[in-house]
C-alpha positions as CSV (number, residue, x, y, z in Angstrom):
1,X,-19.5,2.6,18.5
2,X,-18.1,4.0,21.8
3,X,-20.2,2.8,24.7
4,X,-22.1,5.9,25.9
5,X,-22.3,4.8,29.5
6,X,-18.5,4.4,29.6
7,X,-18.0,7.9,28.2
8,X,-20.5,9.5,30.6
9,X,-18.9,7.8,33.6
10,X,-15.4,8.7,32.4
11,X,-16.1,12.4,32.0
12,X,-18.1,12.6,35.2
13,X,-15.1,11.2,37.1
14,X,-12.7,13.6,35.3
15,X,-15.0,16.5,36.1
16,X,-14.5,15.8,39.9
17,X,-11.0,17.3,39.5
18,X,-12.3,20.4,37.8
19,X,-15.1,20.8,40.4
20,X,-12.5,20.6,43.2
21,X,-10.4,23.3,41.5
22,X,-13.4,25.6,40.8
23,X,-13.0,27.6,44.0
24,X,-10.6,30.5,44.7
25,X,-9.9,29.4,48.3
26,X,-9.1,25.8,47.2
27,X,-6.7,27.2,44.6
28,X,-5.0,29.2,47.3
29,X,-4.7,26.1,49.5
30,X,-3.1,24.2,46.6
31,X,-0.7,27.2,46.1
32,X,0.2,27.1,49.8
33,X,0.7,23.3,49.8
34,X,3.0,23.7,46.8
35,X,5.4,25.2,49.3
36,X,5.3,22.2,51.6
37,X,3.2,20.4,54.2
38,X,0.8,22.4,56.3
39,X,-1.7,21.7,59.1
40,X,-5.3,22.9,58.9
41,X,-4.5,25.6,61.4
42,X,-1.6,26.9,59.3
43,X,-3.6,26.9,56.1
44,X,-6.5,28.6,57.7
45,X,-4.3,31.3,59.1
46,X,-2.5,31.9,55.8
47,X,-5.7,31.9,53.7
48,X,-7.7,33.9,56.3
49,X,-10.3,31.2,56.6
50,X,-12.0,29.7,59.6
51,X,-10.8,26.3,60.7
52,X,-14.2,24.8,59.7
53,X,-14.0,26.3,56.2
54,X,-10.4,25.3,55.7
55,X,-11.2,21.8,56.7
56,X,-14.2,21.6,54.3
57,X,-12.1,22.8,51.4
58,X,-9.4,20.2,52.3
59,X,-12.0,17.5,52.3
60,X,-13.1,18.4,48.8
61,X,-9.5,18.4,47.6
62,X,-8.9,15.1,49.4
63,X,-11.9,13.4,47.8
64,X,-10.6,14.5,44.4
65,X,-7.3,12.9,45.3
66,X,-5.4,16.2,44.9
67,X,-4.1,16.3,48.4
68,X,-3.0,13.6,50.8
69,X,-2.7,13.7,54.6
70,X,-0.8,12.1,57.5
71,X,-1.3,12.2,61.2
72,X,1.5,13.6,63.4
73,X,0.5,13.3,67.0
74,X,-2.8,15.1,67.4
75,X,-2.4,17.0,64.2
76,X,-3.1,16.1,60.6
77,X,-0.7,17.4,58.0
78,X,-1.7,17.9,54.4
79,X,0.5,17.9,51.3
80,X,-0.1,17.8,47.5
81,X,-0.8,14.2,46.5
82,X,1.8,14.2,43.8
83,X,4.1,16.5,41.9
84,X,1.7,16.3,39.0
85,X,-0.8,18.3,41.1
86,X,1.8,21.1,41.3
87,X,2.2,20.9,37.5
88,X,-1.6,21.1,37.1
89,X,-1.8,24.2,39.4
90,X,1.1,26.0,37.6
91,X,-0.4,25.2,34.2
92,X,-3.8,26.4,35.2
93,X,-2.4,29.6,36.7
94,X,-0.3,30.4,33.6
95,X,-3.1,29.6,31.2
96,X,-5.5,31.9,33.1
97,X,-2.8,34.7,33.1
98,X,-2.5,34.3,29.4
99,X,-6.2,34.0,28.4
100,X,-8.1,35.9,31.1
101,X,-7.6,39.7,30.9
102,X,-8.9,40.2,34.5
103,X,-5.9,38.3,35.8
104,X,-3.4,40.6,34.2
105,X,-5.4,43.6,35.4
106,X,-5.5,42.4,39.0
107,X,-1.8,41.6,39.0
108,X,-0.8,44.9,37.5
109,X,-2.8,46.8,40.2
110,X,-1.4,44.8,43.1
111,X,2.2,44.0,42.0
112,X,3.7,47.2,40.6
113,X,6.8,46.1,38.7
114,X,7.4,49.5,37.2
115,X,10.2,50.3,39.7
116,X,12.9,48.4,37.9
117,X,12.4,45.2,39.9
118,X,14.0,43.1,37.2
119,X,13.8,39.3,37.7
120,X,16.6,36.8,37.6
121,X,16.0,33.4,35.8
122,X,16.7,30.0,37.3
123,X,19.7,29.2,35.2
124,X,21.5,32.4,36.1
125,X,20.7,31.9,39.8
126,X,22.0,28.4,39.8
127,X,25.2,29.5,38.1
128,X,25.8,32.6,40.2
129,X,24.9,30.8,43.4
130,X,27.4,28.0,42.7
131,X,30.1,30.6,42.0
132,X,29.4,32.4,45.2
133,X,28.5,35.6,43.5
134,X,25.0,36.1,45.0
135,X,23.3,35.5,48.3
136,X,19.9,33.9,47.9
137,X,17.2,34.8,50.4
138,X,14.1,32.8,51.0
139,X,11.7,35.4,52.3
140,X,8.7,33.0,52.8
141,X,7.6,32.1,56.3
142,X,10.2,30.0,58.1
143,X,7.9,26.9,58.2
144,X,7.8,26.8,54.5
145,X,11.6,27.1,54.3
146,X,12.0,24.2,56.6
147,X,9.5,22.1,54.5
148,X,11.7,22.7,51.4
149,X,13.9,25.4,49.9
150,X,16.3,26.2,47.1
151,X,19.6,24.5,48.0
152,X,22.1,27.2,49.1
153,X,19.5,29.7,50.2
154,X,19.1,31.2,53.7
155,X,15.8,31.9,55.5
156,X,15.0,35.5,56.2
157,X,11.2,35.9,56.4
158,X,10.1,39.2,55.1
159,X,8.8,40.4,58.5
160,X,12.3,39.8,60.0
161,X,14.3,41.4,57.2
162,X,15.1,44.7,58.9
163,X,16.5,42.9,61.9
164,X,19.0,41.0,59.7
165,X,20.2,43.8,57.5
166,X,23.4,44.3,59.5
167,X,24.3,40.6,58.9
168,X,24.0,40.7,55.1
169,X,27.1,41.2,52.9
170,X,27.5,44.4,51.1
171,X,29.9,43.0,48.5
172,X,27.5,40.5,47.0
173,X,24.2,41.0,45.1
174,X,21.2,39.6,47.0
175,X,18.4,37.7,45.2
176,X,15.1,37.2,47.0
177,X,12.5,34.6,46.2
178,X,9.1,33.5,47.6
179,X,6.1,31.4,46.7
180,X,5.8,32.3,43.0
181,X,5.1,35.1,40.5
182,X,2.1,36.4,42.3
183,X,3.7,36.4,45.8
184,X,4.6,40.0,46.8
185,X,7.2,39.0,49.5
186,X,10.2,39.0,47.2
187,X,9.2,42.3,45.5
188,X,8.9,44.0,48.9
189,X,12.1,42.5,50.1
190,X,14.0,43.9,47.1
191,X,12.5,47.3,47.7
192,X,13.6,47.3,51.3
193,X,17.1,46.0,50.5
194,X,17.6,48.6,47.8
195,X,16.4,51.3,50.2
196,X,19.1,50.1,52.7
197,X,21.8,50.4,50.0
198,X,22.1,46.8,48.9
199,X,22.2,45.5,45.3
200,X,19.1,43.3,45.1
201,X,16.9,41.5,42.6
202,X,14.1,39.0,42.8
203,X,13.8,35.5,41.4
204,X,11.6,35.4,38.3
205,X,9.4,32.6,39.7
206,X,9.3,30.9,43.0
207,X,10.1,27.7,44.9
208,X,7.4,25.5,43.3
209,X,8.7,26.3,39.8
210,X,12.3,25.6,41.0
211,X,11.3,22.1,42.1
212,X,9.3,21.4,38.9
213,X,12.5,22.2,37.0
214,X,14.2,19.4,39.1
215,X,16.8,21.9,40.4
216,X,18.5,21.1,43.8
217,X,16.4,21.6,46.9
218,X,16.9,20.9,50.6
219,X,14.7,20.5,53.7
220,X,15.2,21.6,57.2
221,X,17.5,24.4,58.5
222,X,20.4,25.6,56.4
């Protein structure tokens, strides 16, 4: 017979991971850390949290061994503890999108894809990029691009896009990508590019999914 005490302890320890994930702010922090390392200040700003709240959420994630940290001067930088955490997050996100009707409703209300914003898959992007047929724009914040980006992409944060339109080639299609399927940066970039007369599409997913597929990535400036 299975030792009851062993089973109780095992599932209690496993539940710590579920408990750490059972908060919307902490899931957003994991999503942000899937883009690369961040300080508490950066995470608080992106997630619209106070420094104290962001720090508390990070402590919960750290105790569950979902994030790790390192000191850089006076700052502490956080990152996902392991690629498996990113896999866990993507799996949880996709399962919820499939099984929870409210997710689809919220996404449909916020991310209107009815304007013909067709998406480009990873295989096609890698092939077209290597052939020089497309220009791949990373429209995430620049710090995230420096932390890691699709090899061959260039950084043009969404808020800077208008200032760089004159530099973009008219003869090539432009593909924009951002943090993932629920990030609106790429959709908005495509709308603005099309309004300016460019041929533009968006990547179907985002940088985390590209890394999970073991496709080439780079860090630092292009």
